[in-house]
Every structure is written in structure tokens, then in C-alpha cells.
BAFI-3210 file (N, C-alpha, C; in Angstrom, 3 decimals, decimal comma, padded with zeros to 6 digits):
// residues 286
n [1|2|3|4|5|6|7|8|9|10|11|12|13|14|15|16|17|18|19|20|21|22|23|24|25|26|27|28|29|30|31|32|33|34|35|36|37|38|39|40|41|42|43|44|45|46|47|48|49|50|51|52|53|54|55|56|57|58|59|60|61|62|63|64|65|66|67|68|69|70|71|72|73|74|75|76|77|78|79|80|81|82|83|84|85|86|87|88|89|90|91|92|93|94|95|96|97|98|99|100|101|102|103|104|105|106|107|108|109|110|111|112|113|114|115|116|117|118|119|120|121|122|123|124|125|126|127|128|129|130|131|132|133|134|135|136|137|138|139|140|141|142|143|144|145|146|147|148|149|150|151|152|153|154|155|156|157|158|159|160|161|162|163|164|165|166|167|168|169|170|171|172|173|174|175|176|177|178|179|180|181|182|183|184|185|186|187|188|189|190|191|192|193|194|195|196|197|198|199|200|201|202|203|204|205|206|207|208|209|210|211|212|213|214|215|216|217|218|219|220|221|222|223|224|225|226|227|228|229|230|231|232|233|234|235|236|237|238|239|240|241|242|243|244|245|246|247|248|249|250|251|252|253|254|255|256|257|258|259|260|261|262|263|264|265|266|267|268|269|270|271|272|273|274|275|276|277|278|279|280|281|282|283|284|285|286]
n.u [003,639|005,207|003,486|002,841|002,684|001,142|002,781|002,579|003,960|005,495|005,299|008,265|009,038|007,452|008,306|010,917|010,846|009,737|011,694|013,844|013,020|012,772|015,409|016,783|015,524|016,321|019,056|019,160|018,024|019,980|021,981|020,903|020,116|021,452|023,866|022,602|020,267|020,729|020,718|018,270|017,527|019,807|019,582|017,249|018,167|019,932|018,111|016,592|018,594|019,093|016,702|017,004|018,024|015,924|014,980|014,181|014,013|011,620|011,389|009,618|007,618|008,916|009,659|010,027|011,200|010,656|012,363|012,726|015,255|015,560|012,921|010,066|008,424|006,815|005,835|006,664|005,121|004,752|005,683|008,490|010,041|010,278|009,539|010,276|010,474|013,677|015,220|014,491|015,346|016,048|015,192|015,505|013,296|012,481|009,571|009,131|008,302|009,871|012,091|012,963|015,132|015,693|018,529|019,490|018,167|018,993|017,097|015,143|012,262|008,783|008,798|011,348|013,196|016,050|015,991|016,292|015,411|014,016|012,899|010,993|010,272|008,023|007,806|006,960|007,354|004,891|004,273|006,096|007,074|007,032|008,815|011,201|011,585|010,708|012,177|015,655|017,066|015,271|015,414|017,300|015,896|013,672|014,926|015,989|013,710|012,099|013,547|013,511|010,749|010,408|011,984|010,536|008,126|008,980|009,659|007,203|005,633|005,489|007,771|006,695|003,768|004,031|002,206|000,537|-002,140|-003,074|-004,322|-003,081|-001,324|001,366|004,736|005,605|003,422|001,329|001,599|000,390|-001,176|000,827|002,280|000,444|000,298|002,938|003,129|001,265|002,485|004,969|004,069|002,799|004,995|006,379|004,780|005,138|007,258|006,285|005,896|004,520|003,652|003,475|003,567|004,518|006,544|007,706|010,923|012,776|012,967|013,899|015,133|017,811|021,223|022,367|020,310|018,929|019,204|018,225|015,570|014,731|014,771|012,715|010,538|010,488|009,878|007,329|005,980|006,145|004,699|002,188|001,622|001,536|-000,669|-002,747|-002,548|-003,180|-005,818|-007,044|-006,550|-008,036|-010,603|-010,766|-010,570|-012,868|-014,836|-014,357|-015,019|-017,725|-018,691|-018,176|-019,841|-022,360|-022,566|-022,474|-020,294|-018,435|-018,637|-017,502|-016,084|-015,438|-012,696|-011,544|-012,210|-010,604|-008,059|-008,116|-008,405|-005,983|-004,113|-004,805|-004,305|-001,566|-000,691|-001,680|-000,595|002,100|005,609|006,999|006,635|004,152|004,568|002,728|001,254|000,067|-002,461|-003,084|-004,220|-006,247|-007,380|-007,148]
n.v [002,119|-000,964|-003,846|-006,853|-009,947|-013,009|-015,998|-018,908|-021,874|-025,104|-028,316|-029,407|-032,045|-033,577|-032,605|-033,405|-036,176|-036,252|-034,911|-036,587|-038,947|-037,967|-037,187|-039,636|-040,847|-039,240|-039,671|-042,379|-042,271|-040,901|-042,787|-044,887|-043,920|-043,002|-041,138|-038,188|-038,253|-038,115|-035,545|-034,371|-035,805|-035,031|-032,250|-032,217|-033,402|-031,462|-029,385|-030,554|-030,788|-028,090|-027,479|-028,587|-026,607|-025,182|-025,681|-024,789|-023,953|-023,111|-021,866|-022,126|-019,282|-017,731|-016,289|-016,338|-014,111|-013,772|-013,117|-012,262|-011,711|-009,151|-008,280|-008,144|-011,027|-012,428|-013,517|-016,287|-017,999|-020,551|-023,234|-025,511|-027,810|-026,391|-025,739|-023,800|-021,714|-022,160|-019,964|-017,976|-015,608|-015,921|-014,466|-014,480|-013,632|-012,724|-013,428|-013,342|-012,235|-009,400|-007,563|-004,206|-002,338|000,820|002,933|004,876|007,834|011,254|013,994|017,057|017,764|018,893|021,143|021,988|020,723|018,701|015,261|011,671|009,039|005,947|003,192|000,218|-001,487|-003,608|-005,517|-006,672|-008,031|-007,538|-007,095|-008,275|-007,376|-004,556|-004,237|-005,156|-003,655|-000,982|000,437|000,967|-000,605|-002,427|-003,179|-001,415|000,860|000,612|000,893|003,551|005,167|004,536|005,561|008,232|008,806|008,426|010,494|012,693|012,334|012,670|015,369|016,517|016,335|017,106|016,062|015,770|017,064|020,256|022,046|020,659|020,050|017,788|017,356|017,623|015,727|013,676|012,399|010,859|010,265|009,287|006,619|004,530|005,934|007,401|005,288|004,275|006,447|006,545|004,058|004,465|006,552|005,447|003,274|004,576|005,726|003,457|002,074|002,328|000,700|-001,826|-002,861|-003,915|-002,529|-003,981|-003,538|-000,908|000,439|002,500|002,048|003,239|006,119|009,170|012,065|014,040|013,625|016,108|017,699|016,111|015,959|018,441|018,286|016,130|017,221|019,058|017,330|016,098|018,306|018,903|016,625|016,891|019,268|018,396|016,446|018,052|019,607|017,738|017,058|019,503|019,876|017,676|018,361|020,733|019,709|018,074|019,983|021,516|019,560|019,065|021,541|021,702|019,468|020,156|022,315|021,124|019,232|020,926|021,314|023,333|026,843|028,855|031,967|034,143|034,813|032,842|030,603|031,087|030,877|028,213|026,918|027,696|026,415|023,687|023,337|023,762|021,548|019,404|019,815|020,124|019,213|018,074|016,396|017,648|019,671|019,697|022,389|023,139|025,193|026,847|029,066|031,948|032,544|035,119]
n.w [-041,042|-040,142|-039,528|-037,644|-039,420|-039,554|-040,438|-042,503|-041,812|-042,391|-040,790|-039,343|-038,906|-040,617|-043,096|-042,942|-043,314|-045,889|-047,460|-047,033|-048,325|-050,953|-051,429|-051,407|-053,557|-055,723|-055,735|-056,298|-058,833|-060,264|-060,256|-061,761|-064,270|-067,506|-069,408|-070,912|-069,506|-066,863|-066,067|-065,225|-062,740|-061,365|-061,171|-059,656|-057,321|-056,437|-055,910|-053,858|-051,959|-051,403|-050,189|-047,718|-046,103|-045,159|-042,658|-039,305|-035,809|-033,280|-030,125|-026,909|-026,129|-028,005|-031,222|-034,782|-037,102|-040,461|-043,473|-046,918|-048,919|-047,751|-047,641|-045,628|-044,665|-042,801|-039,471|-037,528|-035,019|-034,212|-032,230|-031,978|-034,374|-037,517|-041,006|-043,832|-046,776|-048,028|-048,672|-047,020|-044,542|-041,050|-038,022|-034,625|-031,970|-028,712|-026,798|-024,171|-020,805|-019,540|-017,332|-016,634|-014,822|-013,778|-013,126|-010,193|-010,654|-010,672|-010,259|-010,455|-008,564|-008,934|-007,351|-007,472|-005,856|-005,392|-006,072|-005,703|-007,819|-008,889|-010,966|-011,787|-014,679|-016,211|-019,051|-022,417|-025,731|-028,150|-030,791|-033,233|-035,691|-035,573|-033,452|-034,593|-036,934|-036,732|-034,876|-034,095|-032,188|-030,173|-027,465|-026,316|-026,890|-025,213|-022,713|-022,786|-023,318|-021,124|-018,951|-019,704|-019,554|-016,811|-015,752|-016,712|-015,338|-012,683|-012,612|-012,864|-010,614|-007,090|-004,476|-001,897|-000,225|000,644|001,551|003,145|002,757|001,648|-000,793|-003,275|-005,784|-004,985|-005,143|-003,021|-001,334|-002,889|-004,126|-005,698|-007,594|-008,892|-009,969|-011,858|-013,617|-014,499|-015,805|-017,879|-019,334|-020,105|-021,597|-023,710|-024,990|-025,844|-027,571|-030,360|-030,775|-030,664|-028,118|-025,054|-021,974|-018,920|-016,187|-013,973|-011,524|-008,816|-007,620|-006,040|-004,049|-002,847|-001,097|-002,445|-001,330|-000,508|000,491|002,143|004,975|005,850|004,963|006,474|009,045|008,691|008,280|010,784|012,387|011,411|012,213|015,000|015,381|014,471|016,418|018,709|018,126|018,265|020,970|022,229|021,329|022,587|025,280|025,597|025,250|027,515|029,613|029,122|029,581|032,297|033,519|032,831|034,183|036,875|037,101|036,646|038,713|040,840|042,515|043,072|042,753|040,293|039,440|036,611|036,663|038,307|036,805|034,579|035,731|036,519|034,040|032,859|034,548|034,206|031,479|031,394|032,866|031,317|028,750|029,072|028,728|030,785|033,970|036,080|039,033|041,818|043,687|046,785|047,740|050,619|051,474|050,713|047,364|046,659]
ca.u [004,297|005,201|002,800|003,122|001,888|001,377|003,239|002,249|005,115|005,176|005,908|009,605|009,159|006,864|009,204|012,142|010,587|009,547|012,976|014,700|012,571|013,125|016,861|017,164|015,018|017,155|020,365|018,946|017,798|021,273|022,768|020,298|020,028|022,728|023,999|021,935|019,105|021,118|020,640|017,064|017,665|020,876|018,994|016,301|018,965|020,433|016,965|016,267|019,672|018,856|015,533|017,409|018,359|014,686|014,582|014,524|013,231|011,042|011,226|008,468|007,660|009,815|009,114|011,023|010,832|011,139|012,568|013,210|016,091|015,279|011,487|009,423|007,451|005,875|006,389|006,239|005,045|004,546|006,863|008,977|010,809|009,458|010,193|009,743|011,340|015,084|015,837|014,066|016,232|015,351|015,670|014,805|012,904|011,882|008,260|009,040|008,153|011,186|012,147|014,003|015,271|016,520|019,414|019,006|018,261|018,941|016,326|014,444|010,816|008,023|009,149|012,757|014,048|016,751|015,595|016,749|014,240|014,255|011,659|011,058|009,304|007,783|007,365|007,158|007,097|003,604|004,288|007,485|007,480|007,349|010,024|012,376|011,780|010,338|013,246|016,945|017,318|014,097|015,785|017,897|014,817|012,899|015,703|016,109|012,397|011,609|014,219|013,012|009,414|010,572|012,447|009,426|007,181|009,542|009,623|005,813|004,961|006,390|008,113|005,657|002,914|004,474|001,062|-000,122|-003,584|-003,381|-005,133|-002,255|-000,689|002,787|005,470|005,799|002,177|000,375|002,394|-000,390|-001,529|002,059|002,617|-000,456|000,702|004,212|002,835|000,601|003,431|005,949|003,367|002,591|006,270|006,903|003,843|005,674|008,254|005,616|006,131|003,437|004,094|002,565|003,570|005,564|006,551|008,890|011,739|013,595|012,531|014,498|015,758|019,233|021,982|022,703|019,203|018,204|019,194|017,314|014,206|014,419|014,423|011,389|009,557|010,394|009,159|005,914|005,419|005,996|003,570|000,962|001,364|001,136|-002,040|-003,652|-002,505|-003,923|-007,244|-007,505|-006,533|-009,178|-011,808|-010,764|-010,865|-014,284|-015,629|-014,196|-015,801|-019,137|-019,029|-018,205|-021,053|-023,537|-022,618|-022,478|-019,214|-017,938|-019,053|-016,321|-016,312|-014,655|-011,266|-011,145|-012,234|-009,418|-006,902|-008,221|-008,104|-004,541|-003,385|-005,056|-003,604|-000,137|-000,475|-001,980|000,208|003,514|006,504|007,516|005,629|003,830|004,785|001,567|001,425|-001,182|-002,752|-003,817|-004,847|-007,240|-006,875|-006,878]
ca.v [001,269|-002,398|-004,607|-008,288|-010,799|-014,437|-016,751|-020,329|-022,754|-026,527|-029,090|-029,829|-033,506|-034,092|-032,266|-034,203|-037,475|-036,017|-034,589|-037,777|-039,835|-037,356|-037,213|-041,013|-041,122|-038,548|-040,344|-043,632|-041,921|-040,557|-044,011|-045,805|-043,319|-042,864|-040,059|-036,918|-038,432|-037,864|-034,109|-034,088|-036,219|-034,261|-030,956|-032,476|-033,660|-030,158|-028,664|-031,167|-030,422|-026,701|-027,464|-028,959|-025,383|-024,499|-026,052|-023,929|-024,301|-021,999|-022,270|-021,543|-017,827|-017,152|-016,165|-016,151|-013,131|-014,285|-012,122|-012,764|-010,690|-007,845|-007,987|-008,827|-012,030|-012,696|-013,992|-017,634|-018,201|-021,981|-023,793|-026,808|-027,834|-025,875|-025,657|-022,791|-021,455|-022,144|-018,662|-017,036|-015,328|-016,110|-013,682|-014,876|-012,552|-013,287|-012,932|-013,509|-011,038|-008,947|-006,440|-003,190|-001,533|001,992|003,310|005,975|009,071|012,471|015,010|018,014|017,571|020,052|022,284|022,308|020,022|017,562|013,963|010,462|008,229|004,784|002,472|-001,100|-001,594|-004,981|-005,352|-007,782|-007,719|-008,045|-006,997|-008,538|-006,579|-003,209|-004,298|-005,391|-002,755|000,414|001,061|000,369|-001,647|-002,248|-003,292|-000,139|001,848|000,470|001,443|005,008|005,790|004,344|006,547|009,549|008,957|008,553|011,862|013,613|012,170|013,229|016,828|016,970|016,259|017,344|014,893|015,724|018,247|021,163|022,778|019,762|019,977|016,414|017,306|017,530|014,436|013,718|011,169|010,090|009,861|008,684|005,646|003,810|006,867|007,692|004,082|004,224|007,487|006,125|002,980|005,026|007,334|004,544|002,484|005,438|005,911|002,201|001,446|002,291|-000,370|-003,115|-003,313|-003,701|-002,339|-004,713|-002,939|000,077|000,792|003,172|001,169|004,069|007,517|009,832|013,354|013,980|013,709|017,463|018,331|015,086|016,276|019,568|017,814|015,281|018,123|019,611|016,287|015,937|019,456|018,744|015,583|017,450|020,208|017,624|015,832|019,123|020,004|016,725|017,169|020,700|019,614|016,801|019,084|021,648|018,902|017,645|021,150|021,841|018,546|019,257|022,715|021,363|018,529|020,915|023,137|020,259|018,613|022,011|021,096|024,657|027,887|029,614|033,160|034,146|034,862|031,536|029,688|031,336|030,314|026,761|026,523|027,866|025,369|022,403|023,279|023,601|020,175|018,463|020,062|020,264|018,093|017,488|016,111|018,842|019,638|020,379|023,345|023,197|026,553|026,763|030,361|032,441|032,809|036,552]
ca.w [-040,060|-040,413|-038,480|-037,701|-040,305|-039,261|-041,602|-042,447|-042,031|-042,371|-039,714|-039,705|-038,882|-041,860|-044,196|-042,806|-043,959|-047,333|-048,085|-046,983|-049,398|-052,237|-051,617|-051,777|-054,903|-056,719|-055,789|-057,032|-060,239|-060,883|-060,454|-062,725|-065,595|-068,203|-070,376|-070,646|-068,634|-065,485|-065,746|-064,456|-061,329|-060,728|-060,782|-058,564|-056,125|-055,965|-055,347|-052,561|-051,037|-050,978|-049,294|-046,353|-045,351|-044,760|-041,296|-038,162|-034,623|-032,519|-028,735|-026,205|-025,951|-028,993|-032,567|-035,840|-038,115|-041,741|-044,531|-048,201|-049,565|-047,158|-047,566|-044,509|-045,096|-041,722|-038,206|-037,166|-033,569|-033,955|-031,575|-032,448|-035,618|-038,605|-042,315|-044,754|-047,928|-047,578|-048,940|-045,986|-043,412|-039,777|-036,887|-033,399|-031,073|-027,499|-026,388|-022,722|-019,978|-019,090|-016,391|-016,777|-013,611|-014,028|-012,037|-009,366|-011,424|-009,866|-010,973|-009,609|-008,592|-009,393|-006,502|-007,663|-004,900|-005,997|-005,520|-006,384|-008,150|-009,737|-011,279|-012,421|-015,771|-016,675|-020,436|-023,342|-027,146|-028,634|-032,252|-033,591|-036,853|-035,099|-032,630|-035,415|-038,065|-036,480|-034,093|-034,417|-031,198|-029,320|-026,057|-025,947|-026,967|-023,973|-021,599|-022,883|-023,202|-019,755|-018,102|-020,090|-018,968|-015,363|-015,489|-016,952|-014,238|-011,452|-012,676|-012,966|-009,318|-005,950|-003,662|-000,883|-000,191|001,698|002,070|004,101|002,574|001,260|-002,006|-004,479|-006,032|-004,663|-005,417|-001,789|-000,679|-003,823|-004,878|-006,710|-008,677|-009,627|-010,742|-013,013|-014,569|-015,092|-016,743|-019,064|-020,135|-020,708|-022,623|-024,879|-025,675|-026,367|-028,499|-031,726|-030,848|-030,511|-026,748|-024,089|-020,595|-018,061|-014,853|-013,708|-010,107|-008,307|-006,782|-005,150|-003,974|-001,679|-001,355|-002,738|-000,070|-000,075|001,202|002,896|006,401|006,063|004,790|007,618|010,143|008,414|008,545|012,230|012,923|011,049|013,068|016,349|015,355|014,379|017,716|019,619|017,782|018,815|022,430|022,634|021,114|023,662|026,558|025,612|025,476|028,913|030,452|028,933|030,266|033,744|033,925|032,723|035,255|038,138|037,108|036,752|040,041|041,821|043,479|043,440|041,824|039,900|038,628|035,369|036,950|038,804|035,660|033,766|036,426|036,450|032,662|032,655|035,270|033,572|030,187|031,678|033,297|030,241|027,541|029,387|028,402|032,012|034,993|036,869|040,491|042,391|044,780|047,565|048,213|051,897|051,762|049,754|046,013|046,540]
c.u [004,172|004,553|003,019|002,137|002,160|001,762|002,895|003,491|004,665|005,883|007,272|009,763|008,578|007,785|010,497|011,983|010,474|010,876|013,919|014,330|012,970|014,626|017,345|016,726|015,875|018,526|020,251|018,756|019,081|022,075|022,204|020,254|021,421|022,675|023,290|020,733|019,443|020,927|019,439|017,160|018,770|020,352|018,018|017,044|019,503|019,302|016,579|017,326|019,490|017,701|015,884|017,719|017,108|014,227|015,017|013,629|012,787|010,787|009,976|008,676|008,747|009,088|010,278|010,464|011,480|011,227|013,086|013,929|015,724|013,821|010,859|008,330|006,392|006,605|005,797|006,302|004,817|005,823|007,229|009,827|009,897|010,276|009,485|010,744|012,799|015,788|015,393|015,183|015,437|016,002|014,830|014,491|012,148|010,548|008,077|008,850|009,521|011,073|013,248|014,007|016,218|017,487|018,781|019,237|018,142|018,274|015,744|012,944|010,123|008,337|010,613|013,696|014,741|016,379|016,268|015,545|014,658|012,956|011,980|009,928|009,223|007,167|007,584|006,842|005,767|003,499|005,738|007,966|007,847|008,634|011,278|012,653|011,443|011,380|014,538|017,273|016,233|014,426|016,406|016,846|013,957|013,632|015,704|014,758|011,808|012,247|013,752|011,627|009,491|011,056|011,310|008,391|007,689|009,496|008,199|005,093|005,960|006,667|007,077|004,933|003,336|003,323|000,262|-001,637|-004,035|-004,160|-004,299|-001,585|000,809|003,427|005,524|004,500|001,216|001,082|001,626|-000,759|-000,310|002,457|001,737|-000,060|002,019|003,983|002,213|001,586|004,457|005,297|003,148|003,871|006,737|005,968|004,420|006,748|007,629|005,753|004,926|004,041|003,061|002,473|004,721|005,444|007,830|009,634|012,605|013,083|013,091|014,993|017,237|020,027|022,212|021,569|018,446|018,105|018,223|015,859|013,785|014,037|013,040|010,301|009,375|009,620|007,668|005,247|005,188|004,814|002,241|000,596|000,905|-000,311|-003,054|-003,717|-003,339|-005,424|-007,807|-007,556|-007,710|-010,473|-011,905|-011,135|-012,342|-015,177|-015,548|-015,026|-017,295|-019,568|-019,085|-019,467|-022,301|-023,684|-022,608|-021,454|-018,678|-018,392|-017,872|-016,725|-015,374|-013,163|-010,762|-011,201|-010,991|-008,173|-006,915|-007,880|-006,610|-003,755|-003,565|-004,315|-002,112|000,173|-000,632|-001,056|001,699|004,313|006,972|006,376|005,417|004,100|003,649|001,950|000,098|-001,352|-003,630|-004,492|-005,878|-006,590|-006,493|-005,948]
c.v [-000,206|-003,123|-006,101|-009,031|-012,258|-015,180|-018,228|-021,139|-024,202|-027,217|-029,623|-031,338|-034,137|-033,836|-033,056|-035,552|-037,313|-035,774|-035,795|-038,752|-039,280|-037,411|-038,601|-041,334|-040,463|-039,215|-041,664|-043,351|-041,572|-041,820|-044,896|-045,228|-043,122|-041,655|-038,793|-037,043|-038,173|-036,408|-033,810|-034,562|-035,462|-032,897|-031,118|-032,712|-032,353|-029,357|-029,220|-030,802|-028,994|-026,629|-027,857|-027,734|-024,622|-024,827|-024,988|-024,328|-023,024|-022,504|-021,668|-020,050|-017,188|-017,051|-015,998|-015,182|-013,544|-013,158|-012,825|-011,643|-009,283|-007,495|-008,815|-009,759|-012,274|-013,199|-015,349|-017,781|-019,671|-022,592|-025,157|-026,678|-027,445|-025,858|-024,610|-022,638|-021,362|-020,817|-017,601|-016,845|-015,399|-015,239|-014,029|-013,646|-013,169|-012,614|-013,031|-012,158|-010,666|-007,748|-005,478|-002,354|-000,380|002,194|004,415|007,291|010,272|013,571|015,983|017,772|018,865|021,302|022,679|021,630|018,841|016,263|012,854|009,560|007,083|004,023|001,112|-001,177|-003,048|-004,905|-006,644|-007,311|-008,335|-007,961|-007,115|-007,679|-005,160|-003,205|-004,423|-004,274|-001,289|001,153|000,301|-000,793|-001,526|-002,365|-001,997|000,966|001,809|001,124|002,974|005,681|005,633|005,357|007,963|009,810|009,135|009,953|012,875|013,540|012,843|014,756|017,375|017,010|016,538|016,063|014,684|017,051|019,139|021,978|021,971|019,749|018,594|016,275|017,114|016,165|014,561|012,367|010,265|009,518|009,114|007,692|004,943|004,704|007,191|006,504|003,972|005,254|007,132|005,030|003,523|005,780|006,444|003,733|003,314|005,612|004,635|001,509|001,311|001,229|-001,741|-003,715|-002,971|-003,576|-002,979|-004,104|-001,952|000,523|001,548|002,211|001,951|005,497|008,123|011,204|013,145|014,204|015,134|018,162|017,348|015,437|017,405|019,133|016,879|016,123|018,729|018,582|016,054|017,083|019,357|017,696|016,099|018,408|019,470|016,974|016,867|019,551|019,023|016,824|018,358|020,491|018,712|017,507|020,033|020,884|018,459|018,793|021,513|020,851|018,715|020,421|022,404|020,413|019,227|021,758|022,278|019,673|019,631|021,766|022,416|025,637|028,794|030,847|033,106|034,100|033,510|030,476|029,855|030,750|028,796|026,243|026,608|026,751|023,999|022,267|023,114|022,154|019,207|018,608|020,150|019,030|017,357|017,275|017,353|018,612|020,395|021,285|023,463|024,578|026,442|028,063|030,720|032,695|034,264|037,057]
c.w [-040,451|-039,252|-038,696|-038,607|-039,938|-040,542|-041,404|-042,793|-041,917|-041,204|-040,162|-039,749|-040,147|-043,042|-044,133|-043,509|-045,477|-048,029|-048,085|-048,098|-050,752|-052,486|-052,031|-053,204|-055,967|-056,842|-056,554|-058,515|-060,953|-061,177|-061,540|-064,132|-066,191|-069,138|-069,933|-069,743|-067,150|-065,065|-064,859|-063,001|-060,602|-060,278|-059,622|-057,255|-055,540|-055,308|-053,977|-051,523|-050,514|-049,979|-047,863|-045,494|-044,902|-043,355|-040,285|-036,999|-033,900|-031,105|-028,109|-025,943|-026,815|-030,322|-033,536|-036,871|-039,430|-042,761|-045,782|-048,927|-049,074|-047,052|-046,461|-045,033|-044,031|-040,493|-037,869|-035,649|-033,204|-033,386|-032,154|-033,700|-036,769|-039,899|-043,159|-045,898|-047,478|-047,842|-047,924|-044,959|-042,110|-038,703|-035,666|-032,555|-029,889|-027,196|-024,877|-022,017|-019,412|-018,152|-016,805|-015,503|-013,894|-012,868|-011,196|-010,112|-010,493|-010,687|-009,955|-009,703|-009,009|-008,584|-006,622|-006,688|-005,582|-005,289|-006,309|-006,602|-009,062|-009,933|-011,879|-013,443|-016,213|-018,067|-021,227|-024,751|-027,556|-030,154|-032,712|-034,758|-036,437|-034,286|-033,484|-036,407|-037,794|-035,657|-034,357|-033,494|-030,138|-027,833|-025,549|-025,957|-025,702|-022,805|-021,619|-022,674|-021,796|-018,812|-018,433|-019,509|-017,464|-014,988|-015,658|-015,830|-012,971|-011,449|-012,712|-011,623|-008,197|-005,189|-002,568|-000,856|000,968|002,277|003,083|003,950|002,106|-000,031|-003,267|-004,564|-005,791|-004,923|-004,187|-001,246|-001,588|-004,731|-005,976|-007,887|-009,535|-010,486|-011,982|-014,065|-015,250|-016,122|-018,024|-019,948|-020,822|-021,826|-023,893|-025,682|-026,384|-027,353|-029,901|-031,888|-030,657|-029,133|-025,884|-022,697|-019,679|-016,660|-014,754|-012,258|-009,767|-007,387|-005,805|-005,217|-002,706|-002,094|-001,662|-001,444|000,421|000,676|002,083|004,373|006,705|005,941|005,920|008,827|009,940|008,697|010,043|012,867|012,617|011,926|014,482|016,412|015,282|015,706|018,731|019,375|018,362|020,339|022,918|022,457|022,215|025,001|026,670|025,869|026,936|029,843|030,345|029,663|031,779|034,247|033,875|033,839|036,610|038,243|037,314|038,155|041,173|042,918|043,996|042,362|041,557|039,104|037,422|035,640|037,433|037,688|034,797|034,410|036,350|035,056|032,392|033,316|034,608|032,244|030,380|032,038|032,122|029,048|027,817|029,042|029,648|033,000|035,864|038,349|041,159|043,560|045,495|048,115|049,474|052,253|050,717|048,402|045,846|047,643]
res [m|t|t|e|i|p|v|k|s|l|s|g|f|t|q|l|i|v|l|l|v|l|q|i|a|t|i|v|g|i|g|e|l|h|g|g|y|k|v|l|p|l|l|a|a|i|a|v|f|i|c|w|f|g|f|y|k|v|g|p|n|q|a|k|v|l|q|l|f|g|r|y|i|g|t|d|r|n|t|g|l|r|w|a|n|p|f|y|g|h|q|k|i|s|l|r|v|r|n|f|e|s|g|k|l|k|v|n|d|a|n|g|n|p|i|e|i|g|a|v|i|v|w|r|v|v|d|t|a|e|a|m|f|e|v|d|n|y|e|n|y|v|n|i|q|s|e|s|a|l|r|n|l|a|t|s|y|p|y|e|d|h|g|d|d|g|k|s|l|t|l|r|s|n|g|n|d|i|a|h|k|l|k|a|e|v|h|e|r|l|q|k|a|g|v|e|v|m|e|a|r|l|s|h|l|a|y|a|p|e|i|a|q|a|m|l|q|r|q|q|a|s|a|i|l|g|a|r|k|i|i|v|q|g|a|v|s|i|v|h|a|a|l|e|q|l|k|t|m|e|v|v|e|l|d|a|e|r|k|a|a|m|v|s|n|l|l|v|v|l|c|g|d|q|r|a|s|p|v|i|n|t|g|s|l|y]
***
């Protein structure tokens, strides 16, 4: 693999002064010498003229990849006006932090349910040589590999835990864990392109439209069952406390049948959806 090599370039401002002095000196030499003596200053003038093509500039968070007739020479990260061998080829590459936002991908989760998922990947180039020479187009490579990793992640985990045990990793409930796994997988895929993944987050997650309504009904039913469970647990606690308090305070002594009737009535009142209508019993229970 081709790895980045720092290259030593010269300050462009210093070389500008040097070349300007040399160019004037060669022109003066051509004018003062006669006959065959003009050849040397003429050749020197041509060499100085060629050296003028060695200037290039490097902006902040940019780098220049230098090549000599197809051979990689090194990478210049020094900002400002620089000068190097005029026969070097210069290719600019950005070192800035960039975002890639995938579209809404339609895939099946681990349970086979069709879902829509999207992600935002924050990345930057850290090895310019790998980015330029190990892949054909590193920006396109980032896009394709990020979407491929996102698809693989979506098929590896369920959208939500249908068992309701809360132990399995799901796309909907474990956002931070899923983000870490997505970042690790994308980073592994992009290492060969000299790219560092700084952050990866899901930007969109939903059931596909064809099953969204059915899954919404299931979620509503689960919520109702969960609420009912809490209501029943609270009602049982209240009934138990009432029976214990009646027994402790010796307000009334109830046999098993009367306790059962009282428990039934209290549970109906406490767990019912509608307001209870009391019935006053003026006679005997029997």
C-alpha cells in the first residue's frame, strides 16, 4: 500500500526573490556577452524560466500531492506559497471535515420487517497517498461503502424487541450502541482509502409504509397492555392494604366469601374504564 510521505518544499516568497534576481542576471549577461559566450547565460535564462513553473499554493486544511512522471514523491501540507521541482505534478486534496448523508434506504431488519433507515457520516482524509492511489475515487468510495455498512447493520439487528425482555440490541431502543457499531464498521471499510470516520449517527429510522400502520397498532396494543398491568398491580396492592387495615382496626370481620365479594367489587371499581355506579345494599348479603 502507498502511504503518505511528507515532502520538503521551499518558501515561495524566498524563491520568488531568488528567481527574480537570477532572471535579471541572466538577461544582463546575454546583453553584455558576445558571440558564443551568450550560450551559457541563454541556457541559464531558460533554466530560470522553467523554475518559475515550480510555484504552487496550499490553502488551510489542504494538501498537495506531488508526482514526478507518475511516481509519487510526497505530500506537502505546508500552507501558503510554496516552491518545488517545476517538473512535479500537483494534485490538491482537501483535509477538511466532511459530512455524508445517505438517502432513505429500504431494507429488511433481522426479523425480516421492511424498514427505512438513513445515516450521517462525518469523515476526513488523514492519509492523502492512500486516498489518491489506493481507490479510484475516494469520495465515491466513502458514499458507497457507508451505505453498504448501513445496510449490513440494519439487517443484523431488529427494529424493536418483540419479546419485550429489553435484553437484545435493537435499532430503535439502543441508538448510542448502534451508532458506535455503525462508526466501527464504516471506519473499518474506509481505512484502506486513508479516511477517518469521526462520527456516525442514524438520521432516519421508521417502518416501511406498507407495514407502518400494522406496527403502530401493535405498539398501541403493547402500551395499553403495559398500562393495564400497572393498574392491576396497583389495584391489588390497594385491596390488600384495605383488607389488612380492616382486620387490624377490627372494623368488621369478614369470612372468605365476603372477602372474595369485597375483592371483586374493589377490583371492578379500581380497574374499570368507566366510573362505577354504587349500589347500596340495605338487606343481608345472603
